[in-house]
PASE-550941 format. One record per residue (C-alpha): residue number from 1; x, y, z. Coordinates in Angstrom, 2 decimals. Each point is the difference from the previous one (the first is absolute). Layout:
BEGIN
<k->NUM c1->X c2->Y c3->Z> $
...
end
This chain:
BEGIN
<k->1 c1->35.60 c2->12.45 c3->-18.96> $
<k->2 c1->-1.40 c2->1.63 c3->3.12> $
<k->3 c1->-4.04 c2->0.15 c3->-0.20> $
<k->4 c1->0.50 c2->3.37 c3->2.48> $
<k->5 c1->1.55 c2->1.54 c3->-3.24> $
<k->6 c1->-2.89 c2->1.26 c3->-1.90> $
<k->7 c1->1.01 c2->-1.55 c3->-3.17> $
<k->8 c1->-3.55 c2->-0.72 c3->-0.60> $
<k->9 c1->-1.84 c2->2.76 c3->-1.20> $
<k->10 c1->-2.74 c2->1.68 c3->1.97> $
<k->11 c1->-1.70 c2->1.98 c3->-2.68> $
<k->12 c1->1.05 c2->1.80 c3->-3.56> $
<k->13 c1->3.09 c2->2.00 c3->-0.08> $
<k->14 c1->-0.87 c2->3.29 c3->-0.60> $
<k->15 c1->2.03 c2->3.39 c3->-0.58> $
<k->16 c1->0.41 c2->3.39 c3->2.33> $
<k->17 c1->1.89 c2->3.20 c3->-0.56> $
<k->18 c1->1.84 c2->-1.80 c3->-2.74> $
<k->19 c1->1.04 c2->-3.16 c3->2.25> $
<k->20 c1->-1.53 c2->-3.32 c3->-0.36> $
<k->21 c1->-1.17 c2->-1.96 c3->2.86> $
<k->22 c1->-0.91 c2->-3.53 c3->0.64> $
<k->23 c1->-1.90 c2->-1.47 c3->2.92> $
<k->24 c1->1.02 c2->-3.09 c3->1.44> $
<k->25 c1->-1.50 c2->-2.96 c3->2.30> $
<k->26 c1->1.74 c2->-0.35 c3->2.86> $
<k->27 c1->-0.82 c2->-4.27 c3->0.98> $
<k->28 c1->2.14 c2->-0.33 c3->2.86> $
<k->29 c1->-2.47 c2->-0.98 c3->2.66> $
<k->30 c1->-2.75 c2->-0.69 c3->-2.37> $
<k->31 c1->-1.64 c2->0.31 c3->-3.26> $
<k->32 c1->-0.05 c2->4.05 c3->-0.54> $
<k->33 c1->0.99 c2->0.80 c3->3.49> $
<k->34 c1->1.18 c2->3.73 c3->-1.67> $
<k->35 c1->1.10 c2->2.11 c3->-2.97> $
<k->36 c1->2.77 c2->1.13 c3->-0.33> $
<k->37 c1->0.76 c2->2.63 c3->-2.65> $
<k->38 c1->3.52 c2->0.31 c3->-2.04> $
<k->39 c1->1.07 c2->2.67 c3->-2.27> $
<k->40 c1->1.20 c2->-1.09 c3->-3.26> $
<k->41 c1->3.88 c2->1.34 c3->-0.97> $
<k->42 c1->1.17 c2->-2.33 c3->-1.98> $
<k->43 c1->-2.62 c2->-1.54 c3->-3.07> $
<k->44 c1->1.69 c2->-1.55 c3->-3.16> $
<k->45 c1->0.17 c2->-3.76 c3->-1.64> $
<k->46 c1->3.13 c2->-1.16 c3->2.24> $
<k->47 c1->-0.44 c2->2.16 c3->2.55> $
<k->48 c1->-2.16 c2->0.75 c3->2.76> $
<k->49 c1->0.79 c2->2.21 c3->3.27> $
<k->50 c1->-2.92 c2->1.27 c3->2.87> $
<k->51 c1->0.42 c2->1.42 c3->3.18> $
<k->52 c1->-3.29 c2->-0.01 c3->2.79> $
<k->53 c1->-1.41 c2->3.18 c3->0.88> $
<k->54 c1->-2.75 c2->1.23 c3->2.62> $
<k->55 c1->-3.58 c2->-1.21 c3->-0.96> $
<k->56 c1->-1.48 c2->2.73 c3->2.14> $
<k->57 c1->-3.10 c2->-2.08 c3->1.59> $
<k->58 c1->0.33 c2->0.16 c3->4.07> $
<k->59 c1->0.05 c2->-3.40 c3->1.86> $
<k->60 c1->-4.09 c2->-0.73 c3->1.21> $
<k->61 c1->-0.25 c2->1.58 c3->3.16> $
<k->62 c1->-2.65 c2->-2.46 c3->0.84> $
<k->63 c1->2.38 c2->-2.83 c3->-0.54> $
<k->64 c1->-1.89 c2->-3.57 c3->-1.55> $
<k->65 c1->-3.23 c2->1.83 c3->0.62> $
<k->66 c1->0.93 c2->2.23 c3->-2.68> $
<k->67 c1->-1.48 c2->0.04 c3->-3.94> $
<k->68 c1->3.65 c2->-1.59 c3->-0.83> $
<k->69 c1->1.17 c2->-1.43 c3->3.82> $
<k->70 c1->0.93 c2->-3.38 c3->-1.96> $
<k->71 c1->1.08 c2->1.19 c3->-3.09> $
<k->72 c1->-0.30 c2->2.26 c3->-2.88> $
<k->73 c1->1.59 c2->-1.24 c3->-3.35> $
<k->74 c1->-1.23 c2->1.84 c3->-3.08> $
<k->75 c1->0.16 c2->3.46 c3->-0.70> $
<k->76 c1->-0.83 c2->1.98 c3->-3.30> $
<k->77 c1->0.60 c2->3.56 c3->-0.50> $
<k->78 c1->-1.50 c2->2.33 c3->-2.76> $
<k->79 c1->0.69 c2->3.57 c3->-1.36> $
<k->80 c1->-3.73 c2->1.54 c3->-1.18> $
<k->81 c1->-0.15 c2->2.45 c3->-2.99> $
<k->82 c1->-0.50 c2->2.56 c3->3.06> $
<k->83 c1->3.79 c2->-0.97 c3->0.67> $
<k->84 c1->-1.14 c2->-0.87 c3->3.63> $
<k->85 c1->1.08 c2->-3.38 c3->1.35> $
<k->86 c1->-2.43 c2->-3.18 c3->1.42> $
<k->87 c1->1.50 c2->-3.09 c3->1.38> $
<k->88 c1->-2.20 c2->-2.73 c3->0.84> $
<k->89 c1->1.55 c2->-2.93 c3->2.47> $
<k->90 c1->-1.28 c2->-3.10 c3->1.29> $
<k->91 c1->0.39 c2->-1.11 c3->3.94> $
<k->92 c1->-1.47 c2->-2.97 c3->1.89> $
<k->93 c1->-0.40 c2->-0.59 c3->3.67> $
<k->94 c1->1.20 c2->-3.85 c3->-0.11> $
<k->95 c1->2.71 c2->-1.65 c3->-1.57> $
<k->96 c1->0.41 c2->-2.13 c3->-3.02> $
<k->97 c1->-1.62 c2->-3.29 c3->0.88> $
<k->98 c1->-1.59 c2->0.80 c3->3.09> $
<k->99 c1->-3.38 c2->-1.05 c3->-0.79> $
<k->100 c1->1.38 c2->-3.25 c3->-1.17> $
<k->101 c1->1.75 c2->-0.71 c3->3.12> $
<k->102 c1->-2.69 c2->1.33 c3->2.47> $
<k->103 c1->-1.83 c2->-2.78 c3->-1.30> $
<k->104 c1->2.62 c2->-2.79 c3->0.03> $
<k->105 c1->0.63 c2->0.75 c3->3.37> $
<k->106 c1->-3.67 c2->0.30 c3->1.04> $
<k->107 c1->-1.01 c2->-3.40 c3->-1.15> $
<k->108 c1->3.37 c2->-1.23 c3->1.08> $
<k->109 c1->-0.30 c2->1.20 c3->3.66> $
<k->110 c1->-3.78 c2->-1.77 c3->-0.26> $
<k->111 c1->1.06 c2->-2.95 c3->-1.49> $
<k->112 c1->2.27 c2->-0.68 c3->3.00> $
<k->113 c1->-2.97 c2->0.57 c3->2.41> $
<k->114 c1->-2.11 c2->-2.20 c3->-1.64> $
<k->115 c1->2.96 c2->-2.83 c3->0.07> $
<k->116 c1->0.79 c2->0.65 c3->3.76> $
<k->117 c1->-3.47 c2->-0.42 c3->0.76> $
<k->118 c1->-0.29 c2->-3.49 c3->-1.80> $
<k->119 c1->2.95 c2->-0.95 c3->1.70> $
<k->120 c1->-0.83 c2->1.01 c3->3.41> $
<k->121 c1->-3.48 c2->-1.94 c3->-1.13> $
<k->122 c1->2.02 c2->-3.06 c3->-0.40> $
<k->123 c1->2.39 c2->0.07 c3->3.04> $
<k->124 c1->-2.80 c2->0.42 c3->2.26> $
<k->125 c1->-1.66 c2->-3.47 c3->-1.94> $
<k->126 c1->-3.34 c2->2.45 c3->-1.04> $
<k->127 c1->0.93 c2->-0.28 c3->-3.50> $
<k->128 c1->0.16 c2->-3.88 c3->-1.06> $
<k->129 c1->0.95 c2->-0.19 c3->-3.93> $
<k->130 c1->-1.24 c2->-3.30 c3->-0.59> $
<k->131 c1->-0.60 c2->0.01 c3->-3.97> $
<k->132 c1->-0.66 c2->-3.21 c3->-1.79> $
<k->133 c1->2.97 c2->-1.66 c3->-1.93> $
<k->134 c1->-2.70 c2->-1.79 c3->-2.79> $
<k->135 c1->-1.55 c2->3.29 c3->-0.74> $
<k->136 c1->1.63 c2->-0.45 c3->-3.87> $
<k->137 c1->0.07 c2->-4.15 c3->-0.75> $
<k->138 c1->-2.94 c2->0.32 c3->-1.73> $
<k->139 c1->2.85 c2->1.35 c3->-2.89> $
<k->140 c1->1.96 c2->-2.73 c3->0.67> $
<k->141 c1->0.19 c2->-2.05 c3->-3.41> $
<k->142 c1->1.99 c2->-0.80 c3->-2.79> $
<k->143 c1->1.85 c2->2.41 c3->-1.29> $
<k->144 c1->-0.48 c2->-0.90 c3->-4.00> $
<k->145 c1->-3.50 c2->0.09 c3->0.82> $
<k->146 c1->-0.03 c2->3.53 c3->1.21> $
<k->147 c1->-0.54 c2->3.18 c3->-1.57> $
<k->148 c1->2.19 c2->3.18 c3->0.13> $
<k->149 c1->-1.85 c2->1.71 c3->2.28> $
<k->150 c1->-0.26 c2->-2.72 c3->2.45> $
<k->151 c1->3.76 c2->0.00 c3->-0.14> $
<k->152 c1->0.35 c2->3.14 c3->2.11> $
<k->153 c1->-2.82 c2->-1.36 c3->2.40> $
<k->154 c1->2.12 c2->-3.02 c3->0.79> $
<k->155 c1->2.68 c2->2.22 c3->0.54> $
<k->156 c1->-1.82 c2->2.29 c3->2.31> $
<k->157 c1->-1.50 c2->-2.30 c3->1.85> $
<k->158 c1->3.44 c2->-2.05 c3->0.90> $
<k->159 c1->0.85 c2->3.47 c3->1.08> $
<k->160 c1->-2.85 c2->0.24 c3->1.90> $
<k->161 c1->0.62 c2->-3.44 c3->1.81> $
<k->162 c1->3.53 c2->1.30 c3->0.75> $
<k->163 c1->-0.87 c2->2.45 c3->1.92> $
<k->164 c1->-2.97 c2->-1.56 c3->1.71> $
<k->165 c1->2.29 c2->-2.35 c3->1.28> $
<k->166 c1->2.52 c2->2.57 c3->1.13> $
<k->167 c1->-2.47 c2->2.47 c3->1.89> $
<k->168 c1->-1.60 c2->-2.80 c3->2.12> $
<k->169 c1->3.70 c2->-1.25 c3->0.78> $
<k->170 c1->0.34 c2->3.77 c3->1.04> $
<k->171 c1->-2.93 c2->0.44 c3->1.72> $
<k->172 c1->0.27 c2->-3.34 c3->2.27> $
<k->173 c1->3.46 c2->1.07 c3->0.81> $
<k->174 c1->-0.58 c2->3.31 c3->1.05> $
<k->175 c1->-3.36 c2->0.02 c3->1.34> $
<k->176 c1->0.10 c2->0.49 c3->3.73> $
<k->177 c1->3.13 c2->1.80 c3->0.30> $
<k->178 c1->-1.52 c2->3.41 c3->1.61> $
<k->179 c1->-1.70 c2->-0.73 c3->2.90> $
<k->180 c1->-2.26 c2->2.97 c3->0.98> $
<k->181 c1->-0.92 c2->-1.33 c3->3.71> $
<k->182 c1->4.14 c2->0.82 c3->0.98> $
<k->183 c1->2.01 c2->3.43 c3->0.22> $
<k->184 c1->1.90 c2->-0.75 c3->-3.15> $
<k->185 c1->-2.63 c2->-1.26 c3->-2.07> $
<k->186 c1->-1.90 c2->3.29 c3->1.07> $
<k->187 c1->2.49 c2->1.85 c3->-0.52> $
<k->188 c1->0.92 c2->-1.61 c3->-3.36> $
<k->189 c1->-3.33 c2->1.31 c3->-1.12> $
<k->190 c1->0.12 c2->3.44 c3->1.19> $
<k->191 c1->3.10 c2->0.32 c3->-1.54> $
<k->192 c1->-1.67 c2->-1.25 c3->-3.47> $
<k->193 c1->-2.93 c2->2.24 c3->0.77> $
<k->194 c1->1.94 c2->3.07 c3->0.17> $
<k->195 c1->1.81 c2->-1.09 c3->-3.38> $
<k->196 c1->-3.10 c2->-0.50 c3->-1.50> $
<k->197 c1->-1.20 c2->2.90 c3->1.06> $
<k->198 c1->2.83 c2->1.84 c3->-1.21> $
<k->199 c1->-0.08 c2->-1.77 c3->-3.56> $
<k->200 c1->-3.55 c2->1.09 c3->-0.48> $
<k->201 c1->0.56 c2->3.74 c3->0.56> $
<k->202 c1->2.74 c2->0.17 c3->-1.69> $
<k->203 c1->-1.91 c2->-2.03 c3->-2.97> $
<k->204 c1->-2.85 c2->2.89 c3->0.29> $
<k->205 c1->2.49 c2->3.02 c3->0.27> $
<k->206 c1->1.88 c2->-1.31 c3->-3.49> $
<k->207 c1->-3.18 c2->-1.05 c3->-2.01> $
<k->208 c1->-2.32 c2->2.67 c3->0.96> $
<k->209 c1->2.32 c2->2.79 c3->1.02> $
<k->210 c1->0.46 c2->3.21 c3->-1.27> $
<k->211 c1->-1.81 c2->3.48 c3->1.18> $
<k->212 c1->-1.95 c2->0.30 c3->-3.53> $
<k->213 c1->2.12 c2->3.61 c3->-0.82> $
<k->214 c1->1.21 c2->-1.51 c3->-3.60> $
<k->215 c1->-3.68 c2->-0.91 c3->-0.66> $
<k->216 c1->-1.43 c2->2.26 c3->-2.55> $
<k->217 c1->-2.51 c2->2.97 c3->0.55> $
<k->218 c1->-2.80 c2->2.12 c3->-1.74> $
<k->219 c1->-1.78 c2->2.87 c3->-0.29> $
<k->220 c1->2.60 c2->2.66 c3->-1.41> $
<k->221 c1->2.71 c2->-0.78 c3->2.50> $
<k->222 c1->-1.91 c2->0.93 c3->2.68> $
<k->223 c1->0.42 c2->-3.30 c3->1.75> $
<k->224 c1->3.99 c2->-0.21 c3->-0.43> $
<k->225 c1->0.80 c2->2.05 c3->3.63> $
<k->226 c1->-1.52 c2->1.20 c3->2.86> $
<k->227 c1->0.37 c2->2.78 c3->2.63> $
<k->228 c1->0.78 c2->-0.96 c3->3.64> $
<k->229 c1->-1.13 c2->2.65 c3->2.55> $
<k->230 c1->0.83 c2->0.12 c3->3.74> $
<k->231 c1->-0.38 c2->2.03 c3->2.60> $
<k->232 c1->2.14 c2->1.47 c3->2.73> $
<k->233 c1->1.15 c2->2.36 c3->2.18> $
<k->234 c1->3.61 c2->1.56 c3->1.45> $
<k->235 c1->-0.01 c2->-2.91 c3->2.80> $
<k->236 c1->0.10 c2->-2.54 c3->-2.53> $
<k->237 c1->2.59 c2->0.78 c3->-2.58> $
<k->238 c1->2.47 c2->-2.32 c3->0.97> $
<k->239 c1->-2.70 c2->-2.58 c3->-0.94> $
<k->240 c1->-0.81 c2->1.81 c3->-3.09> $
<k->241 c1->3.41 c2->-0.30 c3->-1.20> $
<k->242 c1->-0.23 c2->-4.28 c3->0.19> $
<k->243 c1->-3.34 c2->0.33 c3->-1.55> $
<k->244 c1->1.21 c2->2.06 c3->-3.01> $
<k->245 c1->3.34 c2->-2.13 c3->-0.66> $
<k->246 c1->-2.00 c2->-3.51 c3->-0.01> $
<k->247 c1->-2.81 c2->0.83 c3->-2.13> $
<k->248 c1->1.51 c2->2.40 c3->-2.55> $
<k->249 c1->1.61 c2->-3.06 c3->-0.90> $
<k->250 c1->-3.20 c2->-1.74 c3->-1.20> $
<k->251 c1->-0.53 c2->-0.36 c3->-3.55> $
<k->252 c1->-3.68 c2->1.59 c3->-0.67> $
<k->253 c1->0.40 c2->3.00 c3->2.38> $
<k->254 c1->0.34 c2->2.98 c3->-2.18> $
<k->255 c1->0.25 c2->3.06 c3->3.15> $
<k->256 c1->-0.58 c2->0.00 c3->3.43> $
<k->257 c1->-1.90 c2->2.84 c3->1.49> $
<k->258 c1->0.59 c2->0.68 c3->3.68> $
<k->259 c1->-3.06 c2->1.61 c3->1.68> $
<k->260 c1->1.47 c2->2.42 c3->2.66> $
<k->261 c1->-2.30 c2->0.29 c3->3.31> $
<k->262 c1->2.06 c2->1.82 c3->1.94> $
<k->263 c1->3.83 c2->1.55 c3->0.69> $
<k->264 c1->2.54 c2->1.16 c3->-2.12> $
<k->265 c1->-0.02 c2->-1.67 c3->-3.23> $
<k->266 c1->3.31 c2->-1.60 c3->-1.20> $
<k->267 c1->1.75 c2->0.98 c3->-3.07> $
<k->268 c1->-0.35 c2->-3.45 c3->-2.11> $
<k->269 c1->3.70 c2->-0.18 c3->-0.62> $
<k->270 c1->0.33 c2->-1.19 c3->3.01> $
<k->271 c1->-1.94 c2->-3.27 c3->-1.12> $
<k->272 c1->1.71 c2->-2.71 c3->-2.06> $
<k->273 c1->-3.16 c2->-1.23 c3->-2.34> $
<k->274 c1->0.75 c2->-1.26 c3->-3.64> $
<k->275 c1->-3.29 c2->2.30 c3->-0.83> $
<k->276 c1->-1.62 c2->3.04 c3->0.21> $
<k->277 c1->-0.44 c2->1.28 c3->3.33> $
<k->278 c1->-2.88 c2->2.42 c3->1.18> $
<k->279 c1->-0.40 c2->2.16 c3->2.80> $
<k->280 c1->-3.40 c2->1.39 c3->0.78> $
<k->281 c1->-0.60 c2->2.01 c3->2.51> $
<k->282 c1->-3.45 c2->0.02 c3->1.85> $
<k->283 c1->-0.86 c2->3.58 c3->1.42> $
<k->284 c1->-2.06 c2->-2.09 c3->3.35> $
<k->285 c1->1.03 c2->-3.65 c3->1.25> $
<k->286 c1->-2.97 c2->-2.32 c3->-0.46> $
<k->287 c1->0.16 c2->-3.70 c3->-0.99> $
<k->288 c1->-2.25 c2->0.48 c3->-3.25> $
<k->289 c1->2.36 c2->2.24 c3->-1.51> $
<k->290 c1->1.27 c2->-2.94 c3->-1.95> $
<k->291 c1->-3.27 c2->-0.04 c3->-2.04> $
<k->292 c1->0.06 c2->3.44 c3->-1.01> $
<k->293 c1->-0.05 c2->0.11 c3->-3.95> $
<k->294 c1->3.74 c2->1.04 c3->-1.66> $
<k->295 c1->-0.37 c2->0.83 c3->-3.36> $
<k->296 c1->3.44 c2->-0.95 c3->-0.25> $
<k->297 c1->-0.34 c2->-3.53 c3->0.24> $
<k->298 c1->0.78 c2->-0.81 c3->-3.86> $
<k->299 c1->-1.29 c2->-4.14 c3->0.70> $
<k->300 c1->-3.13 c2->-1.46 c3->-0.05> $
<k->301 c1->0.61 c2->-2.37 c3->2.96> $
<k->302 c1->1.03 c2->1.32 c3->3.57> $
<k->303 c1->0.70 c2->-2.09 c3->2.73> $
<k->304 c1->0.07 c2->1.98 c3->3.77> $
<k->305 c1->2.30 c2->-2.14 c3->2.32> $
<k->306 c1->1.01 c2->0.86 c3->3.44> $
<k->307 c1->3.32 c2->1.17 c3->0.63> $
<k->308 c1->0.29 c2->-3.23 c3->2.56> $
<k->309 c1->-0.43 c2->-2.85 c3->-1.91> $
<k->310 c1->2.53 c2->-1.53 c3->-2.25> $
<k->311 c1->-0.98 c2->-2.52 c3->-2.69> $
<k->312 c1->2.18 c2->-1.64 c3->-2.40> $
<k->313 c1->-0.43 c2->1.16 c3->-3.86> $
<k->314 c1->-1.12 c2->-3.45 c3->-0.71> $
<k->315 c1->-3.02 c2->0.75 c3->1.58> $
<k->316 c1->-0.43 c2->3.62 c3->-0.99> $
<k->317 c1->0.35 c2->-1.21 c3->-3.58> $
<k->318 c1->-2.36 c2->-2.74 c3->0.58> $
<k->319 c1->-2.76 c2->2.33 c3->1.77> $
<k->320 c1->0.31 c2->2.28 c3->-3.39> $
<k->321 c1->-0.06 c2->-2.97 c3->-2.02> $
<k->322 c1->-3.48 c2->-0.48 c3->1.09> $
<k->323 c1->-0.76 c2->3.08 c3->-0.15> $
<k->324 c1->0.40 c2->0.34 c3->-3.44> $
<k->325 c1->-2.21 c2->-3.14 c3->-0.53> $
<k->326 c1->-2.55 c2->2.19 c3->1.74> $
<k->327 c1->0.19 c2->3.41 c3->0.17> $
<k->328 c1->-3.17 c2->0.55 c3->0.83> $
<k->329 c1->0.48 c2->-0.77 c3->3.40> $
<k->330 c1->1.83 c2->0.79 c3->2.86> $
<k->331 c1->2.82 c2->-2.73 c3->0.90> $
<k->332 c1->1.89 c2->0.39 c3->3.91> $
<k->333 c1->2.24 c2->-2.38 c3->1.45> $
<k->334 c1->0.01 c2->0.64 c3->3.88> $
<k->335 c1->-2.66 c2->1.32 c3->1.74> $
<k->336 c1->0.29 c2->1.18 c3->4.06> $
<k->337 c1->-2.16 c2->-1.65 c3->2.42> $
<k->338 c1->-1.23 c2->1.80 c3->2.67> $
<k->339 c1->-1.06 c2->-2.03 c3->3.06> $
<k->340 c1->-2.48 c2->1.46 c3->3.06> $
<k->341 c1->-0.55 c2->-1.63 c3->2.84> $
<k->342 c1->-3.10 c2->0.35 c3->2.04> $
<k->343 c1->-0.01 c2->1.28 c3->3.30> $
<k->344 c1->-2.28 c2->-1.05 c3->2.68> $
<k->345 c1->-1.53 c2->2.35 c3->2.06> $
<k->346 c1->-0.75 c2->-1.66 c3->3.65> $
<k->347 c1->-2.49 c2->2.05 c3->1.90> $
end
């Protein structure tokens, strides 16, 4: 059966306005990729029919950065004693098995880099494998006299001697194949260096990657999201549109506040934003307006970021994670550097 048909239940069936509904899992791409809702038309011992109906859940505007950007696979609907309805749904930003997949790819890249470095050393004759073949000869004795534990040692020693002999032969045959004093050798070494660095970067990305957005937070939910504040004016409207579209897709941004310093403020409907956007018009043009107290901000964390700075969402989330670990401190990213040249006056 096609896994995308929703045959696997995604929660308990429920009755709404006299109709029976069954949530089903769409596992076509990954486990629990999304939920499909079915209305049961016939339910009998020898017959069953259902039709799919709209779930009524909009697709996440933040894409993969949304709370259910990768999958949502369980829904529980309950009717309260007050006749109101409440529903709970789970969601995930990463597909099923993503942690194992990242570790496998990462450590495989590290292993490939290490093997490549060792082979390069062998080709340069910088590494020579001269392993003693008589390492385990003291175990040699009649089989009838050895104990069971020593038999295992003999087997391991035989394998060890076999590996030693082959490694010794391989290093003697491959040694000196790359000569660093020739152009060909230098080119090969340069290619190997680039490949090793690339494999190391890939391994670091997969093993130590992630932005921390999925990690737990504390203090009654005040650490879950933050408000992004930027300041601009009418001549930079084109840049603001790109700014809002980009940062509104970041996972932990709850609202974007635009401090409008000069000119006619635009309508918020002109922006492609996945989060609420608010424009605060100032009475006078001042760079200090960004620091004015705003009671409408509901989050404890506020990030002030100029409208001409474009960073990846991952970097933004990493900075937010650091602030969650140290909420009593100010956490920043980029600093502006002003250089002053000393003018010499000749008299």
